[in-house]
C-alpha positions in Angstrom: 149.5 128.2 44.9 151.6 125.3 43.9 150.4 122.1 42.8 149.9 119.2 45.6 152.4 116.7 44.9 151.2 113.4 43.7 150.8 110.7 46.1 153.4 107.9 45.6 152.6 104.4 44.9 154.4 103.5 48.0 152.3 105.6 50.1 149.1 104.0 48.7 150.3 100.7 49.8 151.1 101.9 53.3 147.6 101.5 55.0 144.6 103.5 55.8 144.8 107.3 56.1 143.2 108.9 59.1 139.7 110.2 58.2 136.8 112.1 59.8 136.9 114.1 62.8 140.5 112.9 63.7 141.9 113.8 60.4 140.3 117.1 60.5 141.7 117.8 64.0 138.2 118.1 65.7 138.4 115.8 68.5 137.5 117.5 71.8 140.3 118.4 74.1 140.5 116.6 77.3 139.5 118.9 80.3 143.0 118.7 81.7 144.4 120.5 78.7 145.1 124.2 79.2 143.4 126.0 76.3 145.4 128.4 74.2 144.3 132.0 74.1 142.0 132.5 71.2 143.8 133.3 67.8 143.8 137.2 67.3 141.3 138.3 64.7 142.8 139.2 61.3 142.8 143.1 60.3 141.2 144.6 57.5 143.0 143.6 54.4 145.3 141.1 56.4 145.4 137.8 54.4 147.4 134.5 54.7 151.0 134.2 53.5 150.5 130.5 52.7 151.6 130.0 49.2 152.8 133.6 48.7 155.9 133.7 46.4 158.7 136.1 46.7 158.6 138.9 44.2 161.6 137.9 41.7 164.9 139.8 42.5 167.5 140.1 40.1 170.2 140.2 43.0 169.5 139.5 46.5 170.9 142.2 48.9 171.4 141.0 52.4 171.7 143.1 55.8 173.2 141.4 58.9 172.1 142.1 62.1 174.4 140.3 64.8 178.1 139.5 64.2 179.0 137.2 67.1 179.8 133.6 66.6 176.8 132.8 64.4 176.5 136.0 62.4 180.2 136.3 61.5 180.1 132.6 60.5 177.3 133.1 58.0 178.1 136.2 56.2 180.7 134.5 53.8 177.9 132.1 53.0 175.4 134.8 51.9 178.2 136.4 49.8 179.0 133.1 48.1 175.6 132.5 46.9 175.2 133.3 43.1 173.3 136.6 42.8 173.6 137.6 46.4 175.6 140.2 47.9 175.9 141.5 51.6 175.4 145.3 51.5 175.3 146.1 55.1 176.6 144.7 58.6 175.5 145.6 61.9 176.3 144.8 65.5 176.1 146.8 68.8 180.0 146.5 68.8 181.3 148.6 66.0 184.5 146.8 65.9 182.7 143.5 64.9 181.1 145.2 62.0 184.4 146.6 60.8 185.9 143.3 61.1 183.2 141.5 59.0 183.3 144.1 56.3 187.0 143.5 56.3 186.6 140.0 55.9 184.1 140.1 53.0 186.4 142.7 51.2 189.4 140.5 51.8 187.6 137.7 49.9 187.0 139.8 46.8 183.4 140.8 47.8 182.1 144.5 47.7 182.7 146.0 51.0 179.4 146.4 53.0 178.3 149.5 54.9 179.0 149.4 58.7 176.7 150.0 61.5 177.3 149.9 65.1 178.0 151.5 68.4 174.6 151.7 69.9 171.4 149.5 70.6 169.5 151.2 67.7 172.3 150.8 65.0 170.1 148.1 63.3 167.2 150.9 63.0 169.5 153.0 61.3 170.8 150.2 58.8 167.0 149.5 58.2 166.6 152.9 56.8 168.9 152.1 53.9 167.1 151.4 50.4 169.7 148.6 49.3 168.5 145.8 51.4 166.0 143.0 50.4 166.6 140.5 53.0 167.6 141.0 56.8 169.5 138.4 58.5 169.4 138.4 62.3 171.8 136.5 64.5 171.6 138.4 67.7 170.9 136.9 71.2 167.4 135.3 71.6 165.9 138.3 73.5 166.3 140.6 70.4 164.9 138.2 67.7 161.3 139.6 68.0 161.9 143.2 68.2 164.4 143.1 65.3 162.5 140.6 63.1 159.4 142.7 63.4 161.3 146.0 62.5 162.8 144.2 59.5 159.2 143.3 58.3 157.9 146.8 59.0 160.7 148.3 56.9 159.5 146.3 54.0 162.2 143.6 54.0 161.9 140.0 54.3 163.7 138.5 57.5 165.6 135.3 58.4 165.7 135.0 62.0 167.9 132.5 63.9 166.4 130.2 66.4 164.0 131.1 68.1 162.2 133.9 66.1 160.5 134.8 69.6 160.3 133.5 73.2 156.7 134.5 74.0 153.2 133.5 72.5 152.1 137.0 72.0 155.3 137.8 70.1 154.9 134.6 67.9 151.3 135.7 67.0 152.6 139.5 66.6 155.2 138.3 64.1 152.6 136.1 62.1 150.2 139.0 61.9 153.0 141.6 61.0 154.0 139.3 58.2 150.5 139.1 56.9 150.0 142.8 57.0 153.4 143.6 55.4 153.1 140.8 52.8 156.9 140.0 53.6 158.0 136.8 54.6 159.6 135.9 58.0 161.3 132.5 58.3 163.3 130.6 60.9 166.9 130.0 60.0 166.5 126.3 60.7 169.8 125.0 58.9 168.9 121.3 60.4 166.0 121.1 58.0 168.7 121.1 55.4 170.7 118.4 56.5 171.4 115.7 54.1 170.1 112.9 56.4 167.2 115.1 57.4 166.0 115.9 53.7 166.6 112.2 52.6 164.5 111.2 55.6 162.0 113.6 54.7 161.7 112.5 51.0 161.6 108.8 52.1 158.7 109.4 54.5 156.8 111.2 51.6 157.4 108.3 49.5 155.8 106.1 52.0 159.0 104.2 53.1 158.0 104.0 56.7 154.3 103.4 55.9 151.7 105.6 57.9 154.0 107.9 60.1 153.1 107.4 64.0 155.8 109.0 65.8 159.2 111.0 65.8 161.9 112.0 68.4 164.2 114.9 67.8 166.3 117.1 70.0 169.3 119.4 70.6 171.6 117.5 73.0 174.9 119.4 73.2 177.4 119.8 75.9 177.8 123.6 76.0 179.2 123.7 79.7 182.6 124.8 78.7 181.2 127.7 76.2 178.4 128.7 78.6 181.3 129.6 81.2 183.6 131.0 78.6 184.0 135.0 79.2 184.4 135.4 75.5 182.3 133.0 73.6 178.7 134.2 74.3 178.9 137.9 74.7 178.0 139.1 78.3 177.3 135.6 79.0 173.9 136.1 77.5 173.0 132.4 76.9 174.2 131.3 80.3 171.9 133.9 81.9 168.8 132.4 80.4 169.4 129.3 82.6 169.1 131.7 85.4 165.7 133.0 84.5 163.6 130.5 82.6 162.5 126.9 82.9 161.9 126.8 79.0 162.9 124.3 76.4 165.1 127.0 74.8 166.2 125.3 71.6 164.1 122.1 70.6 163.6 123.2 67.0 166.9 121.7 65.5 165.3 118.3 66.4 161.6 119.2 66.2 161.7 120.8 63.0 162.7 118.0 60.7 160.4 115.6 62.2 157.5 118.1 61.9 158.6 118.7 58.2 158.4 114.9 57.5 155.0 114.7 59.3 153.7 117.6 57.0 152.9 119.6 59.9 151.0 122.8 58.8 150.4 120.9 55.4 147.6 118.3 56.4 148.6 117.8 60.0 149.2 120.3 62.9 150.6 120.2 66.5 147.9 120.3 69.0 148.9 119.7 72.4 152.3 119.9 74.5 153.3 118.3 77.7 156.7 119.2 79.2 158.8 117.4 81.8 162.1 118.6 83.4 165.0 117.2 85.2 166.5 119.0 88.2 169.1 121.8 87.0 172.2 120.0 88.3 174.8 120.1 85.3 175.8 123.8 85.3 176.3 124.0 89.0 178.3 120.8 89.1 180.5 122.2 86.2 181.1 125.4 88.0 181.8 123.7 91.4 184.6 121.7 89.6 186.1 124.0 86.9 185.2 127.6 87.4 187.4 129.8 89.9 185.4 131.1 93.0 185.8 134.8 92.0 184.0 134.2 88.6 180.7 136.2 88.2 178.7 132.9 87.7 179.1 132.1 91.4 176.4 134.8 91.9 174.0 132.9 89.7 171.3 130.3 90.7 170.3 128.0 87.7 166.8 127.1 87.3 166.6 125.5 83.8 166.5 121.7 84.0 169.4 120.0 82.3 167.0 117.8 80.3 163.6 119.4 79.3 161.4 117.1 77.2 158.2 118.1 75.3 155.7 115.6 74.2 153.7 116.7 71.4 150.5 115.3 70.0 149.1 116.2 66.5 145.7 116.4 65.0 146.4 113.0 63.2 147.3 111.2 66.5 150.9 111.2 66.0 153.6 112.2 68.7 156.7 113.9 68.6 159.2 113.9 71.6 161.6 116.8 71.5 164.4 117.3 73.9 166.9 119.8 74.8 169.9 119.6 77.1 173.1 121.7 76.9 174.1 121.1 80.5 175.1 117.5 80.8 178.5 115.6 79.7 177.4 113.8 76.5 178.1 113.5 73.0 176.5 115.7 70.4 173.1 114.5 69.0 169.9 115.8 67.3 168.5 112.1 67.7 166.4 112.6 64.2 164.4 109.4 64.5 161.2 108.8 62.4 158.9 105.8 62.7 155.9 104.3 61.0 153.7 101.3 60.4 156.5 99.7 58.2 159.7 100.9 59.7 162.0 103.3 61.4 165.1 105.4 60.9 167.5 106.7 63.7 170.2 109.0 63.2 173.2 109.6 65.7 173.3 105.8 66.2 176.8 104.6 65.5 179.9 104.6 63.4 178.2 103.9 60.0 179.1 106.2 57.2 175.9 108.4 57.5 175.7 107.9 61.1 172.2 106.6 60.9 170.5 103.2 60.8 167.3 102.0 59.4 164.8 98.9 59.5 161.8 99.0 57.1 159.5 96.2 55.7 159.7 94.2 53.3 163.4 95.2 52.7 164.6 94.0 56.3 164.0 91.3 58.6 165.4 89.4 61.4 165.3 92.3 63.9 168.8 93.7 62.6 169.6 97.3 61.8 170.8 98.3 58.3 172.9 101.2 57.4 171.0 104.2 55.9 173.7 104.9 53.4 171.8 103.1 50.3 168.6 104.9 51.3 170.2 108.2 51.4 171.5 107.8 48.0 168.0 106.8 46.7 166.3 109.7 48.4 169.0 112.1 48.3 167.2 115.7 47.8 168.0 117.5 44.8 169.4 120.5 46.6 172.4 118.3 48.0 172.9 116.8 44.5 173.1 120.4 43.0 174.9 122.2 45.4 176.4 119.4 47.9 179.9 119.9 46.4 180.1 123.5 47.3 178.0 123.5 50.5 181.1 122.4 52.7 183.2 124.9 51.3 181.0 127.9 51.8 179.2 127.2 55.2 179.5 125.1 58.5 177.7 122.4 60.2 178.7 119.9 57.2 177.4 122.4 54.6 173.9 122.6 55.7 174.3 126.3 56.4 175.2 127.1 52.8 172.1 124.9 51.5 169.9 126.8 53.5 171.2 130.2 52.2 171.2 128.8 48.8 167.8 127.9 48.7 166.5 131.2 50.3 168.4 133.2 47.7 167.2 130.9 44.9 163.5 131.2 46.1 163.9 135.0 46.0 165.8 135.4 42.9 163.2 132.9 41.0 160.2 134.3 42.7 159.3 130.9 44.3 157.3 130.2 47.6 159.7 129.8 50.5 159.9 126.2 51.9 159.6 127.5 55.4 157.0 130.3 56.2 156.0 132.2 59.3 153.6 129.6 60.2 156.2 126.9 60.4 158.6 129.3 62.1 155.9 130.1 64.9 154.9 126.5 65.3 158.4 125.2 65.8 159.3 127.9 68.1 155.9 127.6 70.2 157.5 125.1 72.6 159.9 127.6 74.2 156.8 129.5 75.9 154.5 126.5 76.0 157.2 124.2 77.9 157.2 127.0 80.7 153.3 126.9 80.7 153.2 123.1 81.0 155.8 122.8 83.4 154.1 125.5 85.5 150.9 123.1 85.5 152.9 120.2 86.8 153.5 118.8 83.3 149.9 118.8 82.1 149.1 119.4 78.5 148.7 122.8 77.0 147.1 123.6 73.6 149.5 124.6 70.8 147.8 127.5 68.9 147.1 127.2 65.2 149.1 129.9 63.7 147.7 129.1 60.3 144.1 129.8 61.3 142.8 126.6 59.7 145.4 126.6 56.7 147.1 123.8 57.9 144.3 121.2 56.4 145.5 122.0 52.9 148.3 119.9 51.6 151.0 121.9 50.0 154.6 121.5 49.2 157.4 122.4 51.7 160.9 121.2 51.9 160.0 118.4 49.5 160.2 121.1 46.6 160.5 120.4 42.9 164.0 120.6 41.4 164.7 124.1 40.0 167.9 126.0 38.8 169.4 129.2 40.3 168.7 132.1 37.7 171.7 133.1 35.9 173.6 135.8 37.1 174.0 139.0 35.0 
């Protein structure tokens, strides 16, 4: 187990730390809170994966499942990380696997083996003996099955959002990770955004005092892409809007806030209450822009345009997580964190960083300041080390590549991963829990403790100590 980071002087000055029953998360749930199912008992020999390092790998060999927009966009990033190679690629459409292999070969990388043509192609790929890490970028409904299969094949798994869509599936992935002693982690690239990591470091240094609340989301106008006949294969993403009321994708905003609050590392999310607007945006867009002979005219949309989850933690903090892909609006992940001494708000204007800040005693007069100086002060070592290469090797401003570089580094150096299966399950739990809360008229529901009590122990996460990538060769 890594040592607990030292508490900064700034944090010591930040005020009282919650104690007693509140800090331990022992306050009784209100009667109106719907209890979570009891945590399944660990089987014989099954142990926690908290603090378990990867076995050191000289080279990390990656197998990729799913080569649509996301998967095909990430393969060159994996291949660009020092000491990493893509050994196999798979998609149910064999032509995608061929094009992915062609692309890697054209960039001077070894040509990966190709799998495709059937729904079980990924299972045949997992029969290979030259894969250490499986990266899964298929539609949401396949993540659980394929992630579980990767673990059972003896591989670590990195799964795009969400890792699963049902509570029983989330619990099963936790248990399967513990049984196989293999890591499964959410491919949450936003945790590695430059602003997000600087915000986390500033929070852990006590810049905002005692943290009290945060606000994150995924607000992205996807209407044109949702009705495209080519962007989302077989319209899989739009079809989710016809069959579920869930907050599909809150993790991009929730995960960085939860990490800054040390969720699962001294605090945990305890209850969730969901609220939803009416489903108007997709039907309105269809009426104005989609021909009447389009297949979407047979669909009825049930997912609210804006689904808001209000989350409470054991230490009395609140997190507001939002999801909206059906409304006309500029892109935002909100990314706001507040405490007893100040606040930072991202996506707030034309400043170079896009973020603004107000903290005492540095500021006064009720006037926002640019976040740029603080981002320089708290710039995470990962961005200082690989930031120059990040935008050249990955999308979303470079945070894709920072995520990939760090995972490979942890595997090659034998380090504990920044994100584990418990973080991944907790961050994805609002998907099924929002459905449950909305069905109860928005009343709160309990969030399971996927750590089975391990959350009480402080431990490092994304606030890692600087380390080097092991030399290649």
